[in-house]
PyMOL Python script that loads the backbone (N, CA, C, O; Angstrom):
from pymol import cmd

cmd.read_pdbstr("""\
ATOM      1  N   MET A   1       0.854  -1.177   0.000  1.00  0.00           N
ATOM      2  CA  MET A   1       0.000   0.000   0.000  1.00  0.00           C
ATOM      3  C   MET A   1       0.897   1.236   0.000  1.00  0.00           C
ATOM      4  O   MET A   1       1.877   1.310   0.740  1.00  0.00           O
ATOM      5  N   ASN A   2       0.549   2.181  -0.825  1.00  0.00           N
ATOM      6  CA  ASN A   2       1.305   3.427  -0.895  1.00  0.00           C
ATOM      7  C   ASN A   2       0.921   4.356   0.253  1.00  0.00           C
ATOM      8  O   ASN A   2      -0.083   4.149   0.936  1.00  0.00           O
ATOM      9  N   SER A   3       1.724   5.357   0.442  1.00  0.00           N
ATOM     10  CA  SER A   3       1.463   6.355   1.463  1.00  0.00           C
ATOM     11  C   SER A   3       0.484   7.395   0.933  1.00  0.00           C
ATOM     12  O   SER A   3       0.164   7.415  -0.256  1.00  0.00           O
ATOM     13  N   ILE A   4       0.016   8.252   1.823  1.00  0.00           N
ATOM     14  CA  ILE A   4      -0.912   9.323   1.460  1.00  0.00           C
ATOM     15  C   ILE A   4      -0.286  10.282   0.454  1.00  0.00           C
ATOM     16  O   ILE A   4      -0.984  10.843  -0.390  1.00  0.00           O
ATOM     17  N   GLY A   5       1.000  10.465   0.541  1.00  0.00           N
ATOM     18  CA  GLY A   5       1.717  11.326  -0.399  1.00  0.00           C
ATOM     19  C   GLY A   5       2.713  10.496  -1.189  1.00  0.00           C
ATOM     20  O   GLY A   5       3.479   9.722  -0.615  1.00  0.00           O
ATOM     21  N   GLU A   6       2.702  10.653  -2.483  1.00  0.00           N
ATOM     22  CA  GLU A   6       3.610   9.875  -3.340  1.00  0.00           C
ATOM     23  C   GLU A   6       5.060  10.012  -2.884  1.00  0.00           C
ATOM     24  O   GLU A   6       5.833   9.056  -2.933  1.00  0.00           O
ATOM     25  N   GLU A   7       5.414  11.220  -2.440  1.00  0.00           N
ATOM     26  CA  GLU A   7       6.788  11.469  -1.991  1.00  0.00           C
ATOM     27  C   GLU A   7       7.126  10.729  -0.703  1.00  0.00           C
ATOM     28  O   GLU A   7       8.295  10.658  -0.323  1.00  0.00           O
ATOM     29  N   CYS A   8       6.123  10.179  -0.027  1.00  0.00           N
ATOM     30  CA  CYS A   8       6.332   9.469   1.241  1.00  0.00           C
ATOM     31  C   CYS A   8       6.351   7.955   1.086  1.00  0.00           C
ATOM     32  O   CYS A   8       6.652   7.244   2.045  1.00  0.00           O
ATOM     33  N   THR A   9       6.041   7.457  -0.085  1.00  0.00           N
ATOM     34  CA  THR A   9       5.879   6.012  -0.270  1.00  0.00           C
ATOM     35  C   THR A   9       7.163   5.242   0.021  1.00  0.00           C
ATOM     36  O   THR A   9       7.119   4.194   0.665  1.00  0.00           O
ATOM     37  N   GLU A  10       8.296   5.740  -0.440  1.00  0.00           N
ATOM     38  CA  GLU A  10       9.562   5.037  -0.175  1.00  0.00           C
ATOM     39  C   GLU A  10       9.881   5.023   1.319  1.00  0.00           C
ATOM     40  O   GLU A  10      10.357   4.018   1.846  1.00  0.00           O
ATOM     41  N   LEU A  11       9.618   6.144   2.001  1.00  0.00           N
ATOM     42  CA  LEU A  11       9.818   6.188   3.457  1.00  0.00           C
ATOM     43  C   LEU A  11       8.895   5.213   4.167  1.00  0.00           C
ATOM     44  O   LEU A  11       9.296   4.568   5.136  1.00  0.00           O
ATOM     45  N   LYS A  12       7.659   5.100   3.691  1.00  0.00           N
ATOM     46  CA  LYS A  12       6.704   4.163   4.286  1.00  0.00           C
ATOM     47  C   LYS A  12       7.213   2.737   4.148  1.00  0.00           C
ATOM     48  O   LYS A  12       7.140   1.952   5.094  1.00  0.00           O
ATOM     49  N   LYS A  13       7.728   2.402   2.974  1.00  0.00           N
ATOM     50  CA  LYS A  13       8.251   1.048   2.760  1.00  0.00           C
ATOM     51  C   LYS A  13       9.427   0.770   3.690  1.00  0.00           C
ATOM     52  O   LYS A  13       9.538  -0.324   4.244  1.00  0.00           O
ATOM     53  N   LYS A  14      10.301   1.753   3.862  1.00  0.00           N
ATOM     54  CA  LYS A  14      11.444   1.576   4.773  1.00  0.00           C
ATOM     55  C   LYS A  14      10.959   1.387   6.203  1.00  0.00           C
ATOM     56  O   LYS A  14      11.454   0.521   6.925  1.00  0.00           O
ATOM     57  N   TYR A  15       9.989   2.202   6.608  1.00  0.00           N
ATOM     58  CA  TYR A  15       9.456   2.060   7.960  1.00  0.00           C
ATOM     59  C   TYR A  15       8.746   0.712   8.130  1.00  0.00           C
ATOM     60  O   TYR A  15       8.936   0.038   9.143  1.00  0.00           O
ATOM     61  N   ASP A  16       7.947   0.323   7.168  1.00  0.00           N
ATOM     62  CA  ASP A  16       7.252  -0.974   7.237  1.00  0.00           C
ATOM     63  C   ASP A  16       8.252  -2.118   7.368  1.00  0.00           C
ATOM     64  O   ASP A  16       8.056  -3.028   8.175  1.00  0.00           O
ATOM     65  N   ASP A  17       9.313  -2.074   6.583  1.00  0.00           N
ATOM     66  CA  ASP A  17      10.343  -3.118   6.665  1.00  0.00           C
ATOM     67  C   ASP A  17      10.988  -3.143   8.046  1.00  0.00           C
ATOM     68  O   ASP A  17      11.188  -4.207   8.632  1.00  0.00           O
ATOM     69  N   CYS A  18      11.310  -1.959   8.557  1.00  0.00           N
ATOM     70  CA  CYS A  18      11.925  -1.865   9.881  1.00  0.00           C
ATOM     71  C   CYS A  18      10.965  -2.396  10.948  1.00  0.00           C
ATOM     72  O   CYS A  18      11.360  -3.187  11.805  1.00  0.00           O
ATOM     73  N   PHE A  19       9.717  -1.962  10.894  1.00  0.00           N
ATOM     74  CA  PHE A  19       8.733  -2.389  11.880  1.00  0.00           C
ATOM     75  C   PHE A  19       8.530  -3.904  11.841  1.00  0.00           C
ATOM     76  O   PHE A  19       8.510  -4.558  12.884  1.00  0.00           O
ATOM     77  N   ASN A  20       8.380  -4.454  10.646  1.00  0.00           N
ATOM     78  CA  ASN A  20       8.170  -5.899  10.521  1.00  0.00           C
ATOM     79  C   ASN A  20       9.354  -6.686  11.057  1.00  0.00           C
ATOM     80  O   ASN A  20       9.183  -7.726  11.694  1.00  0.00           O
ATOM     81  N   SER A  21      10.553  -6.187  10.798  1.00  0.00           N
ATOM     82  CA  SER A  21      11.757  -6.820  11.328  1.00  0.00           C
ATOM     83  C   SER A  21      11.783  -6.737  12.852  1.00  0.00           C
ATOM     84  O   SER A  21      12.027  -7.739  13.524  1.00  0.00           O
ATOM     85  N   TRP A  22      11.534  -5.553  13.396  1.00  0.00           N
ATOM     86  CA  TRP A  22      11.507  -5.368  14.847  1.00  0.00           C
ATOM     87  C   TRP A  22      10.448  -6.258  15.486  1.00  0.00           C
ATOM     88  O   TRP A  22      10.712  -6.906  16.500  1.00  0.00           O
ATOM     89  N   PHE A  23       9.267  -6.294  14.908  1.00  0.00           N
ATOM     90  CA  PHE A  23       8.170  -7.055  15.483  1.00  0.00           C
ATOM     91  C   PHE A  23       8.492  -8.548  15.528  1.00  0.00           C
ATOM     92  O   PHE A  23       8.315  -9.195  16.560  1.00  0.00           O
ATOM     93  N   SER A  24       8.963  -9.085  14.414  1.00  0.00           N
ATOM     94  CA  SER A  24       9.204 -10.527  14.352  1.00  0.00           C
ATOM     95  C   SER A  24      10.489 -10.951  15.060  1.00  0.00           C
ATOM     96  O   SER A  24      10.538 -12.018  15.673  1.00  0.00           O
ATOM     97  N   GLU A  25      11.523 -10.124  14.978  1.00  0.00           N
ATOM     98  CA  GLU A  25      12.811 -10.522  15.531  1.00  0.00           C
ATOM     99  C   GLU A  25      13.049 -10.069  16.973  1.00  0.00           C
ATOM    100  O   GLU A  25      13.924 -10.598  17.657  1.00  0.00           O
ATOM    101  N   ARG A  26      12.278  -9.101  17.425  1.00  0.00           N
ATOM    102  CA  ARG A  26      12.501  -8.590  18.779  1.00  0.00           C
ATOM    103  C   ARG A  26      11.248  -8.647  19.648  1.00  0.00           C
ATOM    104  O   ARG A  26      11.238  -9.291  20.697  1.00  0.00           O
ATOM    105  N   PHE A  27      10.204  -7.977  19.205  1.00  0.00           N
ATOM    106  CA  PHE A  27       8.999  -7.873  20.035  1.00  0.00           C
ATOM    107  C   PHE A  27       8.446  -9.240  20.403  1.00  0.00           C
ATOM    108  O   PHE A  27       8.142  -9.484  21.571  1.00  0.00           O
ATOM    109  N   LEU A  28       8.309 -10.130  19.440  1.00  0.00           N
ATOM    110  CA  LEU A  28       7.752 -11.452  19.710  1.00  0.00           C
ATOM    111  C   LEU A  28       8.666 -12.306  20.583  1.00  0.00           C
ATOM    112  O   LEU A  28       8.250 -13.343  21.101  1.00  0.00           O
ATOM    113  N   LYS A  29       9.910 -11.866  20.743  1.00  0.00           N
ATOM    114  CA  LYS A  29      10.853 -12.583  21.597  1.00  0.00           C
ATOM    115  C   LYS A  29      11.030 -11.886  22.947  1.00  0.00           C
ATOM    116  O   LYS A  29      11.929 -12.223  23.718  1.00  0.00           O
ATOM    117  N   GLY A  30      10.153 -10.902  23.225  1.00  0.00           N
ATOM    118  CA  GLY A  30      10.150 -10.256  24.534  1.00  0.00           C
ATOM    119  C   GLY A  30      10.844  -8.915  24.614  1.00  0.00           C
ATOM    120  O   GLY A  30      10.770  -8.262  25.655  1.00  0.00           O
ATOM    121  N   ASP A  31      11.514  -8.475  23.568  1.00  0.00           N
ATOM    122  CA  ASP A  31      12.189  -7.175  23.571  1.00  0.00           C
ATOM    123  C   ASP A  31      11.209  -6.120  23.062  1.00  0.00           C
ATOM    124  O   ASP A  31      10.942  -6.041  21.863  1.00  0.00           O
ATOM    125  N   HIS A  32      10.681  -5.317  23.968  1.00  0.00           N
ATOM    126  CA  HIS A  32       9.657  -4.335  23.612  1.00  0.00           C
ATOM    127  C   HIS A  32      10.217  -2.936  23.376  1.00  0.00           C
ATOM    128  O   HIS A  32       9.453  -1.979  23.247  1.00  0.00           O
ATOM    129  N   ASP A  33      11.532  -2.807  23.318  1.00  0.00           N
ATOM    130  CA  ASP A  33      12.173  -1.517  23.031  1.00  0.00           C
ATOM    131  C   ASP A  33      11.987  -1.207  21.546  1.00  0.00           C
ATOM    132  O   ASP A  33      12.605  -1.836  20.688  1.00  0.00           O
ATOM    133  N   ASP A  34      11.129  -0.232  21.258  1.00  0.00           N
ATOM    134  CA  ASP A  34      10.805   0.082  19.865  1.00  0.00           C
ATOM    135  C   ASP A  34      11.644   1.220  19.272  1.00  0.00           C
ATOM    136  O   ASP A  34      11.275   1.789  18.245  1.00  0.00           O
ATOM    137  N   SER A  35      12.757   1.549  19.907  1.00  0.00           N
ATOM    138  CA  SER A  35      13.588   2.659  19.432  1.00  0.00           C
ATOM    139  C   SER A  35      14.298   2.341  18.118  1.00  0.00           C
ATOM    140  O   SER A  35      14.798   3.248  17.453  1.00  0.00           O
ATOM    141  N   MET A  36      14.348   1.089  17.742  1.00  0.00           N
ATOM    142  CA  MET A  36      15.043   0.660  16.528  1.00  0.00           C
ATOM    143  C   MET A  36      14.534   1.405  15.285  1.00  0.00           C
ATOM    144  O   MET A  36      15.322   1.722  14.394  1.00  0.00           O
ATOM    145  N   CYS A  37      13.253   1.681  15.219  1.00  0.00           N
ATOM    146  CA  CYS A  37      12.651   2.300  14.034  1.00  0.00           C
ATOM    147  C   CYS A  37      12.237   3.748  14.273  1.00  0.00           C
ATOM    148  O   CYS A  37      11.614   4.365  13.409  1.00  0.00           O
ATOM    149  N   ALA A  38      12.574   4.289  15.428  1.00  0.00           N
ATOM    150  CA  ALA A  38      12.096   5.624  15.810  1.00  0.00           C
ATOM    151  C   ALA A  38      12.548   6.719  14.839  1.00  0.00           C
ATOM    152  O   ALA A  38      11.761   7.604  14.504  1.00  0.00           O
ATOM    153  N   SER A  39      13.785   6.670  14.390  1.00  0.00           N
ATOM    154  CA  SER A  39      14.284   7.753  13.536  1.00  0.00           C
ATOM    155  C   SER A  39      13.593   7.741  12.172  1.00  0.00           C
ATOM    156  O   SER A  39      13.217   8.801  11.671  1.00  0.00           O
ATOM    157  N   ILE A  40      13.417   6.569  11.562  1.00  0.00           N
ATOM    158  CA  ILE A  40      12.746   6.513  10.259  1.00  0.00           C
ATOM    159  C   ILE A  40      11.267   6.845  10.419  1.00  0.00           C
ATOM    160  O   ILE A  40      10.659   7.423   9.517  1.00  0.00           O
ATOM    161  N   PHE A  41      10.682   6.483  11.568  1.00  0.00           N
ATOM    162  CA  PHE A  41       9.277   6.824  11.802  1.00  0.00           C
ATOM    163  C   PHE A  41       9.085   8.338  11.852  1.00  0.00           C
ATOM    164  O   PHE A  41       8.130   8.857  11.273  1.00  0.00           O
ATOM    165  N   LYS A  42       9.980   9.053  12.536  1.00  0.00           N
ATOM    166  CA  LYS A  42       9.865  10.506  12.637  1.00  0.00           C
ATOM    167  C   LYS A  42       9.935  11.167  11.261  1.00  0.00           C
ATOM    168  O   LYS A  42       9.166  12.082  10.968  1.00  0.00           O
ATOM    169  N   VAL A  43      10.850  10.706  10.428  1.00  0.00           N
ATOM    170  CA  VAL A  43      10.999  11.261   9.082  1.00  0.00           C
ATOM    171  C   VAL A  43       9.739  10.975   8.269  1.00  0.00           C
ATOM    172  O   VAL A  43       9.226  11.856   7.580  1.00  0.00           O
ATOM    173  N   TYR A  44       9.247   9.745   8.352  1.00  0.00           N
ATOM    174  CA  TYR A  44       8.036   9.370   7.630  1.00  0.00           C
ATOM    175  C   TYR A  44       6.832  10.162   8.131  1.00  0.00           C
ATOM    176  O   TYR A  44       6.014  10.624   7.336  1.00  0.00           O
ATOM    177  N   GLN A  45       6.725  10.316   9.440  1.00  0.00           N
ATOM    178  CA  GLN A  45       5.609  11.061  10.035  1.00  0.00           C
ATOM    179  C   GLN A  45       5.592  12.511   9.548  1.00  0.00           C
ATOM    180  O   GLN A  45       4.525  13.039   9.238  1.00  0.00           O
ATOM    181  N   GLU A  46       6.738  13.152   9.477  1.00  0.00           N
ATOM    182  CA  GLU A  46       6.813  14.526   8.980  1.00  0.00           C
ATOM    183  C   GLU A  46       6.402  14.600   7.511  1.00  0.00           C
ATOM    184  O   GLU A  46       5.722  15.537   7.094  1.00  0.00           O
ATOM    185  N   CYS A  47       6.814  13.617   6.747  1.00  0.00           N
ATOM    186  CA  CYS A  47       6.438  13.585   5.331  1.00  0.00           C
ATOM    187  C   CYS A  47       4.921  13.468   5.197  1.00  0.00           C
ATOM    188  O   CYS A  47       4.315  14.159   4.379  1.00  0.00           O
ATOM    189  N   VAL A  48       4.310  12.603   5.991  1.00  0.00           N
ATOM    190  CA  VAL A  48       2.855  12.421   5.949  1.00  0.00           C
ATOM    191  C   VAL A  48       2.142  13.706   6.367  1.00  0.00           C
ATOM    192  O   VAL A  48       1.156  14.101   5.744  1.00  0.00           O
ATOM    193  N   LYS A  49       2.635  14.355   7.413  1.00  0.00           N
ATOM    194  CA  LYS A  49       2.023  15.614   7.857  1.00  0.00           C
ATOM    195  C   LYS A  49       2.070  16.662   6.750  1.00  0.00           C
ATOM    196  O   LYS A  49       1.093  17.375   6.523  1.00  0.00           O
ATOM    197  N   ASN A  50       3.210  16.755   6.062  1.00  0.00           N
ATOM    198  CA  ASN A  50       3.328  17.715   4.956  1.00  0.00           C
ATOM    199  C   ASN A  50       2.386  17.354   3.806  1.00  0.00           C
ATOM    200  O   ASN A  50       1.778  18.236   3.200  1.00  0.00           O
ATOM    201  N   ALA A  51       2.268  16.073   3.510  1.00  0.00           N
ATOM    202  CA  ALA A  51       1.359  15.637   2.440  1.00  0.00           C
ATOM    203  C   ALA A  51      -0.090  15.954   2.819  1.00  0.00           C
ATOM    204  O   ALA A  51      -0.884  16.346   1.963  1.00  0.00           O
ATOM    205  N   MET A  52      -0.434  15.787   4.086  1.00  0.00           N
ATOM    206  CA  MET A  52      -1.784  16.105   4.547  1.00  0.00           C
ATOM    207  C   MET A  52      -2.057  17.599   4.399  1.00  0.00           C
ATOM    208  O   MET A  52      -3.149  17.993   3.991  1.00  0.00           O
ATOM    209  N   LYS A  53      -1.081  18.423   4.725  1.00  0.00           N
ATOM    210  CA  LYS A  53      -1.248  19.873   4.565  1.00  0.00           C
ATOM    211  C   LYS A  53      -1.462  20.223   3.097  1.00  0.00           C
ATOM    212  O   LYS A  53      -2.328  21.033   2.768  1.00  0.00           O
ATOM    213  N   GLN A  54      -0.677  19.617   2.221  1.00  0.00           N
ATOM    214  CA  GLN A  54      -0.795  19.887   0.788  1.00  0.00           C
ATOM    215  C   GLN A  54      -2.157  19.473   0.244  1.00  0.00           C
ATOM    216  O   GLN A  54      -2.651  20.065  -0.715  1.00  0.00           O
ATOM    217  N   GLN A  55      -2.764  18.453   0.858  1.00  0.00           N
ATOM    218  CA  GLN A  55      -4.076  17.967   0.412  1.00  0.00           C
ATOM    219  C   GLN A  55      -5.221  18.556   1.241  1.00  0.00           C
ATOM    220  O   GLN A  55      -6.366  18.114   1.141  1.00  0.00           O
ATOM    221  N   SER A  56      -4.893  19.553   2.056  1.00  0.00           N
ATOM    222  CA  SER A  56      -5.876  20.245   2.906  1.00  0.00           C
ATOM    223  C   SER A  56      -6.653  19.292   3.807  1.00  0.00           C
ATOM    224  O   SER A  56      -7.863  19.437   3.980  1.00  0.00           O
ATOM    225  N   ILE A  57      -5.953  18.322   4.375  1.00  0.00           N
ATOM    226  CA  ILE A  57      -6.561  17.404   5.341  1.00  0.00           C
ATOM    227  C   ILE A  57      -6.303  17.970   6.726  1.00  0.00           C
ATOM    228  O   ILE A  57      -5.156  18.186   7.118  1.00  0.00           O
ATOM    229  N   ASP A  58      -7.376  18.208   7.461  1.00  0.00           N
ATOM    230  CA  ASP A  58      -7.298  18.818   8.786  1.00  0.00           C
ATOM    231  C   ASP A  58      -6.888  17.777   9.820  1.00  0.00           C
ATOM    232  O   ASP A  58      -7.568  16.764   9.986  1.00  0.00           O
ATOM    233  N   PHE A  59      -5.772  18.022  10.521  1.00  0.00           N
ATOM    234  CA  PHE A  59      -5.291  17.096  11.550  1.00  0.00           C
ATOM    235  C   PHE A  59      -6.344  16.857  12.626  1.00  0.00           C
ATOM    236  O   PHE A  59      -6.474  15.740  13.128  1.00  0.00           O
ATOM    237  N   LYS A  60      -7.087  17.885  12.978  1.00  0.00           N
ATOM    238  CA  LYS A  60      -8.098  17.747  14.022  1.00  0.00           C
ATOM    239  C   LYS A  60      -9.181  16.752  13.609  1.00  0.00           C
ATOM    240  O   LYS A  60      -9.685  16.004  14.447  1.00  0.00           O
ATOM    241  N   GLU A  61      -9.538  16.739  12.341  1.00  0.00           N
ATOM    242  CA  GLU A  61     -10.538  15.785  11.849  1.00  0.00           C
ATOM    243  C   GLU A  61     -10.002  14.359  11.902  1.00  0.00           C
ATOM    244  O   GLU A  61     -10.744  13.429  12.217  1.00  0.00           O
ATOM    245  N   VAL A  62      -8.733  14.182  11.601  1.00  0.00           N
ATOM    246  CA  VAL A  62      -8.126  12.854  11.598  1.00  0.00           C
ATOM    247  C   VAL A  62      -8.033  12.306  13.026  1.00  0.00           C
ATOM    248  O   VAL A  62      -8.248  11.115  13.246  1.00  0.00           O
ATOM    249  N   ASP A  63      -7.717  13.158  13.981  1.00  0.00           N
ATOM    250  CA  ASP A  63      -7.530  12.735  15.366  1.00  0.00           C
ATOM    251  C   ASP A  63      -8.825  12.646  16.173  1.00  0.00           C
ATOM    252  O   ASP A  63      -8.814  12.167  17.307  1.00  0.00           O
ATOM    253  N   LYS A  64      -9.922  13.094  15.609  1.00  0.00           N
ATOM    254  CA  LYS A  64     -11.173  13.163  16.355  1.00  0.00           C
ATOM    255  C   LYS A  64     -11.677  11.765  16.725  1.00  0.00           C
ATOM    256  O   LYS A  64     -11.709  10.862  15.890  1.00  0.00           O
ATOM    257  N   ASP A  65     -12.071  11.605  18.000  1.00  0.00           N
ATOM    258  CA  ASP A  65     -12.681  10.359  18.451  1.00  0.00           C
ATOM    259  C   ASP A  65     -14.117  10.308  17.962  1.00  0.00           C
ATOM    260  O   ASP A  65     -14.904  11.217  18.225  1.00  0.00           O
ATOM    261  N   VAL A  66     -14.456   9.243  17.251  1.00  0.00           N
ATOM    262  CA  VAL A  66     -15.803   9.099  16.704  1.00  0.00           C
ATOM    263  C   VAL A  66     -16.478   7.833  17.238  1.00  0.00           C
ATOM    264  O   VAL A  66     -17.667   7.849  17.558  1.00  0.00           O
ATOM    265  N   LEU A  67     -15.730   6.750  17.333  1.00  0.00           N
ATOM    266  CA  LEU A  67     -16.306   5.494  17.792  1.00  0.00           C
ATOM    267  C   LEU A  67     -16.896   5.640  19.189  1.00  0.00           C
ATOM    268  O   LEU A  67     -16.276   6.205  20.090  1.00  0.00           O
ATOM    269  N   GLY A  68     -18.099   5.119  19.345  1.00  0.00           N
ATOM    270  CA  GLY A  68     -18.762   5.177  20.644  1.00  0.00           C
ATOM    271  C   GLY A  68     -19.426   6.508  20.926  1.00  0.00           C
ATOM    272  O   GLY A  68     -19.901   6.732  22.040  1.00  0.00           O
ATOM    273  N   THR A  69     -19.473   7.405  19.938  1.00  0.00           N
ATOM    274  CA  THR A  69     -20.141   8.696  20.111  1.00  0.00           C
ATOM    275  C   THR A  69     -21.305   8.792  19.131  1.00  0.00           C
ATOM    276  O   THR A  69     -21.451   7.951  18.244  1.00  0.00           O
ATOM    277  N   ASP A  70     -22.124   9.814  19.297  1.00  0.00           N
ATOM    278  CA  ASP A  70     -23.238  10.031  18.379  1.00  0.00           C
ATOM    279  C   ASP A  70     -22.753  10.272  16.947  1.00  0.00           C
ATOM    280  O   ASP A  70     -23.474   9.982  15.992  1.00  0.00           O
ATOM    281  N   SER A  71     -21.555  10.792  16.797  1.00  0.00           N
ATOM    282  CA  SER A  71     -21.009  11.080  15.464  1.00  0.00           C
ATOM    283  C   SER A  71     -20.714   9.816  14.668  1.00  0.00           C
ATOM    284  O   SER A  71     -20.594   9.867  13.444  1.00  0.00           O
ATOM    285  N   GLU A  72     -20.596   8.683  15.351  1.00  0.00           N
ATOM    286  CA  GLU A  72     -20.253   7.437  14.671  1.00  0.00           C
ATOM    287  C   GLU A  72     -21.290   7.076  13.603  1.00  0.00           C
ATOM    288  O   GLU A  72     -20.939   6.503  12.572  1.00  0.00           O
ATOM    289  N   PHE A  73     -22.533   7.400  13.836  1.00  0.00           N
ATOM    290  CA  PHE A  73     -23.601   6.982  12.940  1.00  0.00           C
ATOM    291  C   PHE A  73     -24.118   8.095  12.033  1.00  0.00           C
ATOM    292  O   PHE A  73     -25.082   7.897  11.294  1.00  0.00           O
ATOM    293  N   LYS A  74     -23.481   9.264  12.089  1.00  0.00           N
ATOM    294  CA  LYS A  74     -23.896  10.371  11.229  1.00  0.00           C
ATOM    295  C   LYS A  74     -23.319  10.206   9.830  1.00  0.00           C
ATOM    296  O   LYS A  74     -22.190   9.743   9.665  1.00  0.00           O
ATOM    297  N   VAL A  75     -24.082  10.578   8.849  1.00  0.00           N
ATOM    298  CA  VAL A  75     -23.622  10.570   7.469  1.00  0.00           C
ATOM    299  C   VAL A  75     -22.665  11.744   7.302  1.00  0.00           C
ATOM    300  O   VAL A  75     -22.973  12.857   7.726  1.00  0.00           O
ATOM    301  N   PRO A  76     -21.491  11.504   6.680  1.00  0.00           N
ATOM    302  CA  PRO A  76     -20.549  12.616   6.478  1.00  0.00           C
ATOM    303  C   PRO A  76     -21.185  13.714   5.624  1.00  0.00           C
ATOM    304  O   PRO A  76     -22.030  13.431   4.775  1.00  0.00           O
ATOM    305  N   PRO A  77     -20.780  14.966   5.847  1.00  0.00           N
ATOM    306  CA  PRO A  77     -21.330  16.056   5.025  1.00  0.00           C
ATOM    307  C   PRO A  77     -20.942  15.838   3.567  1.00  0.00           C
ATOM    308  O   PRO A  77     -19.850  15.354   3.269  1.00  0.00           O
ATOM    309  N   SER A  78     -21.841  16.197   2.674  1.00  0.00           N
ATOM    310  CA  SER A  78     -21.547  16.028   1.245  1.00  0.00           C
ATOM    311  C   SER A  78     -20.670  17.170   0.769  1.00  0.00           C
ATOM    312  O   SER A  78     -20.734  18.284   1.288  1.00  0.00           O
ATOM    313  N   ASP A  79     -19.855  16.873  -0.225  1.00  0.00           N
ATOM    314  CA  ASP A  79     -18.985  17.879  -0.827  1.00  0.00           C
ATOM    315  C   ASP A  79     -19.676  18.359  -2.085  1.00  0.00           C
ATOM    316  O   ASP A  79     -19.721  17.633  -3.078  1.00  0.00           O
ATOM    317  N   ASN A  80     -20.211  19.554  -2.065  1.00  0.00           N
ATOM    318  CA  ASN A  80     -20.980  20.091  -3.190  1.00  0.00           C
ATOM    319  C   ASN A  80     -20.116  20.679  -4.286  1.00  0.00           C
ATOM    320  O   ASN A  80     -20.636  21.259  -5.240  1.00  0.00           O
ATOM    321  N   SER A  81     -18.781  20.538  -4.165  1.00  0.00           N
ATOM    322  CA  SER A  81     -17.894  21.157  -5.135  1.00  0.00           C
ATOM    323  C   SER A  81     -17.727  20.319  -6.403  1.00  0.00           C
ATOM    324  O   SER A  81     -17.052  20.757  -7.334  1.00  0.00           O
ATOM    325  N   SER A  82     -18.327  19.120  -6.465  1.00  0.00           N
ATOM    326  CA  SER A  82     -18.125  18.277  -7.651  1.00  0.00           C
ATOM    327  C   SER A  82     -19.203  18.433  -8.679  1.00  0.00           C
ATOM    328  O   SER A  82     -19.158  17.784  -9.724  1.00  0.00           O
TER     329      SER A  82
END
""", "prot")
cmd.dss("prot")
cmd.show_as("cartoon", "prot")
cmd.util.cbc("prot")
cmd.orient("prot")
């Protein structure tokens, strides 16, 4: 799966590879120190944030808790610009 921003896809693949390696080779063997992938995650996270800004995606909307609230069952507002 590609990232939200085309420019972030290679970073996502690097992070996914690192995470999968950490999970299978360390976490499942009891080592829960996740610092191994922290630096690539930070770079990838910044890239995603920039891509979201470029696509006018509001961080507050992404972080909003919806499950278990009245908003969970509301129909999203329609975009009349199409």
